[in-house]
C-alpha positions as CSV (number, residue, x, y, z in Angstrom):
1,M,-26.4,-0.5,-52.7
2,V,-29.2,-1.8,-50.7
3,L,-29.8,-0.4,-47.2
4,A,-31.9,-2.3,-44.8
5,M,-33.7,0.1,-42.4
6,A,-34.7,-1.3,-39.0
7,P,-38.1,-0.1,-37.6
8,M,-37.9,2.9,-35.5
9,A,-38.9,1.1,-32.2
10,A,-36.2,-1.5,-32.7
11,M,-33.7,1.2,-33.0
12,L,-34.7,3.0,-29.9
13,R,-34.5,-0.3,-28.0
14,F,-30.9,-0.8,-29.4
15,V,-29.9,2.6,-28.2
16,R,-31.4,2.1,-24.7
17,S,-29.6,-1.2,-24.5
18,A,-26.4,0.3,-25.5
19,R,-26.6,3.0,-22.9
20,V,-27.5,0.6,-20.1
21,G,-24.6,-1.6,-21.1
22,A,-22.3,1.3,-21.0
23,I,-23.4,2.5,-17.6
24,A,-23.1,-0.9,-16.2
25,L,-19.7,-1.3,-17.6
26,A,-18.7,2.0,-16.1
27,L,-20.0,0.9,-12.5
28,L,-18.0,-2.3,-12.8
29,L,-14.6,-0.9,-13.8
30,P,-12.6,0.5,-10.8
31,A,-12.0,4.2,-10.5
32,V,-8.4,5.1,-11.8
33,V,-6.7,8.0,-10.0
34,C,-3.2,9.0,-11.1
35,F,-1.3,9.4,-7.7
36,G,1.4,10.9,-9.7
37,D,-0.5,13.9,-9.9
38,T,0.6,16.6,-7.4
39,A,-2.9,17.9,-6.5
40,A,-4.3,14.2,-6.1
41,G,-1.3,13.4,-3.9
42,I,-1.9,16.3,-1.7
43,G,-5.5,15.5,-1.3
44,V,-4.7,11.9,-0.2
45,E,-2.1,12.9,2.1
46,A,-4.4,15.6,3.8
47,N,-7.2,13.1,4.1
48,V,-4.9,10.5,5.7
49,V,-3.6,13.0,8.3
50,A,-7.2,14.3,9.0
51,Q,-8.1,10.7,9.8
52,I,-5.1,10.1,12.0
53,D,-5.9,13.2,14.0
54,A,-9.4,12.1,14.4
55,G,-8.3,8.8,15.8
56,Q,-9.4,6.9,12.7
57,F,-6.4,4.5,12.5
58,A,-8.1,1.5,10.8
59,S,-9.5,3.6,7.9
60,A,-6.3,5.6,7.5
61,T,-4.4,2.2,7.5
62,A,-6.6,0.9,4.8
63,Q,-6.3,4.0,2.6
64,I,-2.7,3.9,2.9
65,G,-2.4,0.4,1.7
66,Q,-4.8,0.9,-1.1
67,V,-2.8,3.9,-2.4
68,L,0.6,2.2,-1.9
69,A,-0.7,-0.7,-3.9
70,Q,-0.9,1.5,-6.9
71,P,2.1,1.1,-9.5
72,A,2.2,4.7,-10.4
73,I,2.4,6.5,-7.0
74,D,4.7,9.5,-6.8
75,A,7.9,8.7,-4.7
76,K,7.3,11.6,-2.3
77,L,3.7,10.7,-1.6
78,R,4.8,7.1,-0.9
79,E,7.4,8.4,1.5
80,S,4.8,10.6,3.2
81,L,2.3,7.9,3.6
82,E,4.9,5.5,4.9
83,F,5.7,8.1,7.5
84,Q,2.1,8.5,8.5
85,R,1.9,4.7,8.9
86,E,4.9,4.7,11.0
87,R,3.5,7.5,13.0
88,M,0.4,5.5,13.9
89,R,2.6,2.5,15.0
90,R,4.6,4.7,17.3
91,I,1.5,6.3,18.8
92,L,0.2,2.9,19.7
93,L,3.4,2.1,21.2
94,D,2.9,5.2,23.6
95,F,-0.7,5.0,24.3
96,T,-1.4,1.6,25.8
97,L,-3.3,1.9,28.9
98,S,-7.1,1.6,29.5
99,E,-8.8,3.6,32.2
100,D,-8.7,0.5,34.4
101,D,-4.9,0.2,33.8
102,V,-4.4,3.9,35.0
103,K,-6.5,3.5,38.0
104,A,-4.6,0.3,38.9
105,R,-1.2,2.2,38.7
106,L,-2.5,5.2,40.7
107,R,-3.9,3.0,43.3
108,K,-0.3,1.8,43.9
109,Q,0.3,5.3,45.4
110,I,-3.3,6.4,46.2
111,P,-4.9,3.1,47.6
112,D,-8.2,5.0,48.2
113,L,-8.5,6.5,45.0
114,R,-12.0,7.7,44.3
115,D,-13.8,7.5,40.9
116,D,-15.0,11.2,41.2
117,E,-11.5,12.5,41.7
118,F,-10.1,10.5,38.9
119,A,-12.9,11.8,36.7
120,K,-11.9,15.3,37.6
121,W,-8.2,14.8,37.0
122,D,-9.1,13.2,33.6
123,G,-11.6,15.9,32.8
124,D,-9.0,18.5,33.3
125,G,-6.7,17.0,30.8
126,L,-4.1,15.8,33.4
127,L,-4.2,12.3,32.1
128,E,-3.0,12.4,28.5
129,R,-5.2,10.2,26.4
130,R,-6.4,9.7,22.8
131,V,-9.5,8.1,21.3
132,I,-8.3,5.5,18.7
133,D,-10.7,3.5,16.6
134,G,-13.4,4.0,19.3
135,R,-11.0,3.1,22.2
136,V,-9.9,5.5,25.0
137,L,-6.1,4.8,25.3
138,Y,-3.9,6.6,27.9
139,F,-0.3,7.6,27.5
140,S,1.9,5.0,29.2
141,R,3.5,7.5,31.5
142,S,0.2,9.5,32.3
143,P,0.0,7.9,35.8
144,S,3.4,9.1,36.9
145,N,3.2,12.4,35.1
146,L,-0.1,13.1,37.0
147,F,2.0,13.7,40.2
148,R,3.9,16.3,38.5
149,L,1.0,18.2,37.1
150,S,-1.4,18.2,40.1
151,H,-0.5,19.2,43.6
152,E,-3.7,17.6,44.7
153,A,-2.8,14.3,43.4
154,L,0.7,14.6,44.8
155,A,-0.7,15.2,48.3
156,R,-2.8,12.2,48.0
157,R,0.1,9.8,47.8
158,K,0.6,7.3,50.7
159,E,4.4,7.9,50.8
160,Q,5.4,11.5,50.4
161,T,8.6,10.7,49.0
162,P,10.4,13.5,46.8
163,L,9.9,13.3,43.1
164,V,13.3,12.7,41.2
165,N,13.7,15.3,38.7
166,S,15.4,14.5,35.4
167,P,17.7,16.8,33.5
168,L,14.6,18.1,31.7
169,E,13.6,20.0,34.9
170,S,17.0,21.9,35.2
171,P,17.8,25.0,33.0
172,N,21.3,25.7,32.1
173,P,23.2,28.8,30.8
174,H,22.8,27.6,27.1
175,H,19.0,28.3,27.4
176,R,19.6,32.0,28.3
177,E,21.9,32.3,25.2
178,V,19.3,30.7,23.1
179,V,16.6,33.1,24.4
180,D,18.7,36.1,24.0
181,A,19.6,35.0,20.4
182,A,16.2,34.3,19.4
183,R,14.9,37.5,20.6
184,A,17.6,39.5,18.9
185,T,17.2,37.7,15.6
186,G,13.6,36.6,15.5
187,K,14.8,33.1,14.5
188,S,13.7,29.8,16.0
189,S,17.0,27.9,15.5
190,V,19.9,29.6,17.1
191,A,23.0,29.2,18.9
192,P,23.9,25.9,17.2
193,R,26.2,23.4,18.6
194,H,27.9,20.4,16.8
195,L,28.8,17.0,18.1
196,Q,31.4,14.6,16.9
197,V,29.9,10.9,17.0
198,T,31.7,7.7,16.9
199,Q,29.5,4.6,16.4
200,S,31.1,1.1,16.2
201,L,30.2,-2.4,16.0
202,T,32.5,-5.0,17.5
203,V,32.3,-8.7,16.7
204,H,34.0,-11.0,19.3
205,A,37.1,-12.9,18.6
206,D,36.5,-15.9,16.3
207,A,32.7,-15.4,16.2
208,V,33.2,-15.2,12.4
209,P,35.9,-17.5,10.8
210,A,39.2,-15.9,10.1
211,G,39.3,-14.6,6.5
212,E,35.6,-14.1,6.2
213,T,34.2,-10.7,5.6
214,V,32.3,-8.8,8.3
215,R,29.9,-6.3,6.9
216,A,28.2,-3.6,9.1
217,W,25.6,-1.2,8.4
218,I,26.1,1.5,10.9
219,P,23.3,4.0,11.5
220,Y,23.9,7.4,10.0
221,P,21.9,10.6,10.2
222,R,19.7,12.3,7.7
223,A,19.8,16.0,7.4
224,L,16.7,17.4,8.9
225,P,16.4,21.2,8.9
226,G,16.3,22.7,12.3
227,Q,17.0,19.5,13.9
228,Q,20.3,18.0,12.7
229,E,22.1,19.7,9.9
230,D,25.7,20.1,8.4
231,I,26.4,16.3,8.7
232,R,30.0,15.6,7.8
233,F,31.5,12.2,7.3
234,V,35.0,12.2,9.0
235,S,36.5,8.6,8.9
236,S,35.8,5.1,9.2
237,E,38.0,1.8,9.7
238,P,38.8,0.7,7.2
239,A,38.8,3.7,5.1
240,P,36.4,2.4,2.3
241,H,32.8,3.0,3.1
242,E,29.5,3.6,1.3
243,I,27.0,6.0,2.8
244,A,23.1,5.6,1.8
245,P,21.5,8.3,-0.2
246,E,20.0,11.3,1.8
247,S,16.5,10.1,0.7
248,T,16.9,6.7,2.6
249,L,14.5,6.8,5.8
250,Q,16.9,4.4,7.7
251,R,20.1,5.8,6.6
252,T,23.3,3.8,7.2
253,V,27.1,3.8,6.3
254,L,28.3,0.5,5.1
255,V,32.0,-0.6,6.2
256,E,33.4,-4.2,5.9
257,K,36.5,-5.9,7.3
258,R,38.2,-9.3,7.2
259,A,38.0,-11.2,10.5
260,E,41.4,-12.3,12.2
261,A,41.9,-15.4,14.2
262,G,41.8,-14.5,17.8
263,K,41.1,-10.8,17.4
264,A,37.7,-9.1,17.9
265,T,36.6,-7.2,14.7
266,R,35.7,-3.5,15.4
267,L,34.2,-1.3,12.8
268,P,34.0,2.4,14.0
269,V,32.6,5.4,12.0
270,L,33.2,9.0,12.8
271,Y,31.0,11.9,11.7
272,N,30.2,15.4,12.8
273,T,26.5,16.6,13.2
274,S,24.2,18.8,15.2
275,F,21.9,17.4,17.8
276,N,18.6,18.8,18.9
277,L,14.8,18.5,18.7
278,F,12.8,20.3,16.0
279,G,12.3,24.0,17.2
280,D,14.9,23.6,20.2
281,P,18.3,24.7,20.4
282,M,21.4,22.5,19.6
283,V,22.6,20.7,22.5
284,S,25.9,21.9,23.9
285,T,26.5,19.9,27.0
286,P,25.8,16.2,28.2
287,R,23.0,17.6,30.2
288,D,21.4,19.0,26.9
289,A,22.0,15.7,25.2
290,V,20.2,13.8,27.9
291,R,17.3,16.3,28.0
292,S,16.8,15.9,24.2
293,F,17.2,12.1,24.4
294,Y,14.4,11.8,26.8
295,S,12.0,14.0,24.6
296,S,12.9,12.1,21.4
297,G,12.4,8.7,19.9
298,I,16.1,7.8,20.4
299,D,16.4,4.5,22.2
300,A,20.0,4.8,23.7
301,L,22.5,7.7,24.1
302,F,26.2,7.1,24.7
303,V,28.0,10.1,26.6
304,G,31.6,9.2,26.9
305,S,31.7,5.8,28.8
306,F,28.1,6.1,29.9
307,V,25.0,4.6,28.3
308,V,21.5,6.1,28.9
309,E,18.5,3.9,27.7
310,K,14.9,4.3,28.0
């Protein structure tokens, strides 16, 4: 056997070259994070929430997009990040006004509004606002809310018409029941009330050719502890139906029916559920329902033959 030994200097150059090449390769390769790992997922979620709370929506959105693009992402982490992305979208729907927009709206009721009094009200936190990606954005209802929060602003209006109070401003006996029960038990969700809800979709007569199948995905609630619980399906027409899994974010119940000539096609679904906002008591009266409706993300509320919309 013949061994060819390279000179020591040549060997050292080779070793140094190999190390540099390995380092360069490591720098070129993207970092791989297993988002199926619980600790890594919690860290990512906490970082995203911190960015949103700090008003850094653009960076939070970018991070969410990068993580959701990973093939091995945990299902719970995906759901959480999709929720945070939707939370940002909804915040931006509510916070739409610039400072000039707010002043313009206030001047409709206070024509001689001064910059110094606006600055005082703003500095006192009476005009709800957020800083999002470097922009100061005010809540869309902050101008009208000011007159409920400041007697000074209320007195400055050019027309001293009385404010119209919504059902949110009026207590009812159920509140006393809730307070008493909460004090007695130490619980935050007490005195539950349950509702029976009928939702339906109606297709006009002959809008669909006779004999064709009409399929309807009717909104159906998810169980949310302390908010809406003990959801029970009662009936549908026709009886065959398919309820989406509990994990579905936009949950529905599927029903279908054949259209008949000259007849409207109605597809009703009936179920029982509780109705309240998180941490609040279950609604027990139409007034309670309207109160919760105005404080929720619900777009429309049907009470008997009445429809309430935002």
